[in-house]
C-alpha positions in Angstrom: 182.9 160.6 102.5 183.1 163.3 105.2 180.8 166.2 105.5 181.6 169.1 107.9 178.9 171.0 109.7 178.3 173.5 112.6 175.5 173.2 115.1 175.0 174.9 118.4 178.3 176.8 118.1 180.4 173.7 117.6 182.0 172.1 114.6 181.2 168.5 113.8 181.4 166.1 110.9 179.5 163.2 109.4 181.3 160.2 108.1 179.4 158.2 105.5 180.2 154.7 104.4 178.3 152.8 101.8 179.4 149.3 101.4 178.4 145.8 100.2 176.7 143.6 102.7 179.1 140.7 102.8 178.0 139.5 106.3 174.2 139.7 106.6 174.1 138.1 110.0 176.5 140.7 111.4 174.3 143.5 110.1 171.1 141.9 111.5 169.8 140.9 108.0 168.6 137.7 106.4 171.0 135.8 104.2 169.3 137.0 101.1 170.6 140.5 101.9 174.1 139.4 100.8 175.3 141.6 98.0 172.9 144.5 98.7 174.4 147.8 99.9 174.3 149.2 103.3 174.7 152.8 104.5 176.3 153.8 107.8 176.6 157.5 108.7 178.1 158.5 112.0 178.1 161.9 113.6 181.2 163.2 115.3 180.4 166.2 117.5 181.3 167.0 121.1 177.6 166.7 122.1 176.8 167.0 125.7 173.0 167.8 126.1 169.6 168.6 124.7 170.8 171.5 122.6 173.2 169.2 120.7 170.6 166.5 119.8 170.2 165.8 116.1 168.4 163.3 114.0 168.3 161.7 110.6 165.4 162.2 108.2 165.6 159.9 105.2 163.4 160.0 102.2 163.6 157.2 99.6 162.5 156.9 96.0 162.1 153.2 95.2 160.8 151.5 92.1 159.2 149.0 94.5 156.8 151.7 95.6 156.2 153.7 92.4 157.5 157.2 91.7 158.3 159.9 94.1 160.1 160.1 97.4 158.5 158.8 100.7 159.6 159.0 104.3 161.7 156.0 105.3 160.9 155.1 108.9 162.9 152.8 111.0 160.9 149.7 109.9 160.9 147.8 113.2 159.0 150.8 114.8 156.6 151.2 112.0 155.0 154.5 111.0 155.6 157.0 113.8 154.2 160.5 114.2 157.6 162.2 113.8 160.1 162.4 110.9 163.3 161.0 112.5 164.5 157.5 111.8 167.3 158.0 114.4 167.6 160.8 117.0 169.9 161.7 119.9 173.4 162.7 120.8 175.6 161.9 117.8 172.9 159.8 116.1 174.0 157.0 113.7 172.1 156.4 110.5 172.1 152.8 109.4 170.1 151.3 106.5 170.5 148.0 104.6 167.6 147.7 102.1 167.0 144.3 100.7 164.4 142.0 99.3 164.1 138.8 97.4 160.8 139.8 95.8 162.2 142.1 93.1 164.3 141.0 90.1 165.0 144.7 89.2 165.1 147.5 91.8 166.1 151.1 91.8 166.6 152.7 95.2 167.7 156.3 95.9 167.9 157.8 99.4 168.2 161.4 100.4 169.5 161.4 104.0 169.4 164.7 106.0 171.0 165.4 109.4 168.5 167.7 111.2 168.0 169.5 114.5 165.0 171.1 116.1 164.4 174.8 115.9 163.5 177.2 118.7 164.1 177.5 122.4 164.9 174.4 124.3 161.9 174.8 126.7 159.4 175.0 123.8 157.5 172.0 122.6 159.2 172.1 119.3 157.9 170.5 116.1 160.2 172.3 113.7 162.8 170.4 111.8 165.9 172.3 110.5 168.2 170.5 108.1 171.9 170.8 108.7 173.3 168.8 105.7 172.3 166.1 103.3 173.7 163.3 101.2 172.3 160.8 98.7 173.1 157.1 98.2 171.5 154.1 96.6 171.7 151.3 94.1 170.3 149.8 91.0 169.7 146.0 90.8 169.2 144.1 87.6 168.9 140.4 88.2 171.9 139.5 90.4 173.9 142.5 89.2 174.2 145.7 91.3 175.3 149.2 90.5 176.1 151.0 93.7 175.6 154.8 93.9 178.4 156.4 95.9 177.3 158.8 98.5 177.2 162.4 97.4 176.6 165.7 99.2 173.2 167.2 98.3 172.1 170.7 98.9 169.3 173.0 100.0 167.3 172.6 96.8 167.1 168.8 97.5 165.8 169.4 101.1 163.3 172.1 99.9 162.1 169.7 97.2 160.9 167.4 100.1 159.4 170.0 102.4 155.8 170.0 100.9 155.7 166.2 101.1 157.0 166.2 104.6 154.5 168.8 105.8 151.7 166.9 104.3 152.8 163.6 105.7 153.4 165.0 109.2 150.9 167.8 109.5 151.9 168.6 113.1 155.5 169.4 112.1 157.1 172.3 110.3 160.1 171.9 108.1 162.3 175.1 107.8 163.8 176.1 104.5 167.6 176.1 104.0 170.4 174.4 105.9 170.9 175.7 109.5 173.8 176.0 111.9 171.9 176.6 115.1 168.4 176.1 116.5 167.9 179.8 117.0 169.1 180.9 113.5 166.2 182.6 111.6 
């Protein structure tokens, strides 16, 4: 799937691949991850500096953690005081959820490409979503149903803003999808 966007006056696109983990070692996973899905989203943008930096904010609803979405941090770093799992010039989102502890598991991710709002010289703690997509799976025993990636909209982002604000009180989360850090 490809999703076009515009940020900082330049066109870009995100390429999303959701596939089956057929080589756990190559993806940095344990062997028990075989058969689980992975998501790889790459940003293509002629990024050259700070104004072009973007990041991925991913929220997950998982039957392993009850109901409702929660912020999905990059697990090796643990809980961090900012919302981005990945951040930088042309950041890549990668996720390969897996466990051998659950016979049945439903997993739905909402992944948002985001930038920071305001002037570059400001200490900015305002996240502005640019685009979003969902992906996931349902596991019953050894059988998987893979959910294809689909574009999601502003309503999906705004449905997470209250949770994000509560989880990361020092951050603001702007409504809507944005094209530039100085857009109102």
